[in-house]
C-alpha positions in Angstrom: -7.2 44.1 -21.1 -9.3 41.0 -20.7 -11.9 40.4 -23.4 -15.6 40.4 -22.8 -15.6 36.6 -22.9 -12.8 36.4 -20.3 -14.5 38.9 -18.0 -18.1 37.8 -18.2 -18.6 34.3 -19.8 -15.4 32.4 -18.8 -15.9 32.7 -15.0 -19.4 31.2 -15.4 -18.0 28.3 -17.6 -15.2 27.7 -15.2 -17.5 27.6 -12.2 -19.8 25.2 -13.9 -16.9 22.9 -14.9 -14.7 23.2 -11.8 -17.5 22.7 -9.3 -18.9 19.6 -10.9 -19.5 16.8 -8.4 -16.6 14.5 -9.6 -14.2 17.4 -9.3 -15.5 18.5 -5.9 -15.0 15.0 -4.7 -11.3 15.2 -5.8 -10.9 18.5 -4.0 -12.3 16.9 -0.9 -9.6 14.2 -1.0 -6.7 16.7 -1.2 -7.4 20.1 0.3 -8.3 18.9 3.9 -4.7 17.5 4.2 -3.2 21.0 4.1 -1.7 22.3 7.3 0.3 25.2 8.6 0.9 28.3 6.5 -0.6 27.4 3.1 -0.2 28.9 -0.4 -2.7 28.1 -3.0 -1.7 28.4 -6.6 -4.4 29.7 -9.0 -7.0 30.1 -6.3 -9.5 31.1 -9.0 -13.0 31.4 -7.6 -12.0 30.0 -4.2 -13.6 26.6 -4.8 -11.1 25.0 -2.4 -11.7 27.3 0.5 -14.7 25.3 1.8 -12.5 22.2 2.2 -9.7 23.6 4.4 -9.6 22.6 8.0 -9.1 25.7 10.1 -7.9 23.6 13.1 -4.9 22.5 11.0 -4.3 25.6 8.8 -2.8 28.8 10.1 -3.6 30.8 7.0 -4.3 30.4 3.3 -2.8 32.8 0.8 -4.1 32.5 -2.7 -2.7 33.9 -5.9 -4.4 34.4 -9.2 -3.7 36.8 -12.1 -7.4 37.4 -13.0 -9.1 40.2 -11.0 -12.6 38.8 -11.9 -11.7 35.5 -10.3 -10.0 37.0 -7.2 -13.1 39.0 -6.5 -15.2 35.9 -6.5 -12.6 34.0 -4.3 -12.8 36.7 -1.6 -16.6 36.0 -1.3 -16.4 32.3 -1.6 -17.7 30.1 1.3 -15.2 28.9 3.9 -15.2 27.5 7.4 -15.4 29.9 10.3 -12.0 30.9 11.6 -10.1 30.3 8.3 -7.8 33.2 7.6 -7.6 33.9 3.9 -5.7 36.4 1.8 -6.0 36.6 -2.0 -3.3 38.4 -4.0 -2.6 39.3 -7.6 0.2 37.1 -9.0 1.1 34.3 -11.3 2.4 30.9 -10.4 5.5 31.4 -12.5 6.6 34.5 -10.5 5.3 34.2 -7.0 5.7 37.4 -4.9 7.0 35.6 -1.8 10.4 35.0 -0.3 12.1 31.6 -0.3 10.9 29.1 2.3 7.8 31.1 3.2 5.2 28.3 3.3 4.6 24.9 5.0 2.3 23.7 2.3 1.4 24.5 -1.3 -1.9 23.4 -2.8 -2.3 23.1 -6.5 -5.6 21.9 -7.9 -6.6 22.1 -11.6 -4.0 24.8 -12.2 -1.0 23.3 -14.0 -3.2 22.8 -17.1 -3.6 26.5 -17.6 -0.4 28.2 -16.4 1.8 29.4 -19.2 5.0 27.7 -18.1 4.3 24.7 -15.8 8.0 23.9 -15.1 8.5 27.5 -13.9 5.4 27.4 -11.8 6.6 24.1 -10.1 10.1 25.6 -9.6 8.5 28.6 -7.9 6.3 26.4 -5.7 9.4 24.5 -4.6 11.3 27.7 -3.9 8.6 29.2 -1.6 8.2 25.9 0.3 10.2 25.4 3.5 12.7 22.5 3.3 10.6 19.3 3.5 7.4 21.3 2.9 4.4 19.6 1.3 3.1 20.0 -2.2 -0.5 18.8 -2.5 -1.8 18.4 -6.0 -4.9 17.3 -8.0 -4.6 17.9 -11.7 -6.0 16.6 -15.0 -3.7 16.0 -17.9 -2.1 13.6 -20.3 -3.9 10.2 -20.2 -2.0 6.9 -20.2 -4.1 5.4 -23.0 -3.1 6.0 -26.7 -6.7 6.2 -27.9 -7.6 8.8 -25.3 -4.4 10.8 -26.0 -5.3 11.0 -29.7 -8.6 12.6 -28.8 -6.9 14.9 -26.3 -4.6 16.2 -29.1 -7.5 16.6 -31.5 -9.6 18.6 -29.0 -6.9 20.6 -27.3 -6.5 23.4 -29.8 -10.1 24.4 -29.6 -10.4 23.6 -25.9 -7.7 26.0 -25.0 -9.6 28.9 -26.6 -12.9 28.2 -24.8 -11.5 27.1 -21.4 -9.1 29.9 -20.4 -5.9 28.3 -21.8 -6.6 24.9 -20.3 -4.3 22.2 -21.8 -5.3 18.5 -22.0 -2.0 16.9 -22.8 0.4 18.1 -20.1 1.9 15.4 -18.0 1.3 15.7 -14.2 3.3 13.5 -11.9 6.4 13.4 -14.2 6.4 17.2 -14.3 6.3 17.5 -10.6 9.1 14.9 -10.2 11.2 16.7 -12.8 10.9 20.0 -10.8 12.9 18.3 -8.0 10.1 17.2 -5.7 10.2 13.9 -4.0 6.9 12.0 -4.7 5.3 10.8 -1.5 2.2 9.2 -2.9 0.1 9.4 -6.1 -3.3 8.2 -7.1 -4.8 8.2 -10.6 -8.1 7.5 -12.3 -10.5 8.7 -14.9 -13.1 10.9 -13.3 -16.6 9.3 -13.4 -19.3 10.9 -15.6 -16.6 12.8 -17.4 -15.5 12.4 -21.0 -12.2 10.5 -20.9 -10.2 13.2 -22.9 -11.1 15.6 -20.1 -11.1 13.3 -17.2 -7.7 11.7 -16.5 -6.8 12.8 -13.0 -3.7 12.5 -10.9 -3.5 13.6 -7.2 -1.3 13.1 -4.2 1.6 14.6 -2.3 5.2 15.5 -2.9 7.9 16.9 -0.7 10.2 19.9 -1.4 
C-alpha cells in the first residue's frame, strides 16, 4: 500500500517539478512529433496530453502503476478529438502484444523505473518494426564536477522524488536496448540546478 506521502504529497511535488516552464518547453519539442497509435510510458499526471496533435495521432494509451497519478491523468487537459486511454501497468512488463504501436513516447520516466533496461526492451517489443521511440529524459551529466554532485544528492533525492535517479545514462541505454538512434539533442535545462538539469531528447527507431 502506498504511504501517505506517496498518496498525498508526492503527486503535488511531481506536478510542481514536472510542469516547470523549462520542462514544459522540452515536452513541446518532443510530444507533437508523435503519430499513429501511441503508447506513453509512465503517463503520470498526463502532462504530455496537451502537446499531442490529434490530426496525427490515432490514439494515446498511457500506462502508470500509481492509481493516484492515473486518476489525475484521466482529467488532464488535452486537445479536442484526442483519444486517450490510461491503464494500470509498469514499463518493465507492458500488458500489450508485440508490434502493437507505431510510436512510444517516454518523457522523464527512465529516471524512476526500477529496471530501465527491461523498460526499454519492452518498449522495443511493443513497437512495430521501424516504429518510433520519442524520448526526453534527464540523467547522467557529461561533466565530472556535476556528476560528483549528482552522486552526492541522489540517495536523498530518490526518497523525496518518487524513486527518481540522477545518474542513469540516457542515450547509451537506449542504444544498448537495440534501438537505432535517429537524432539526439542535449543541454542543461535553463533555470535548473545542473545536477538535476542535464537533458537528452530525440528519436530512435525500433
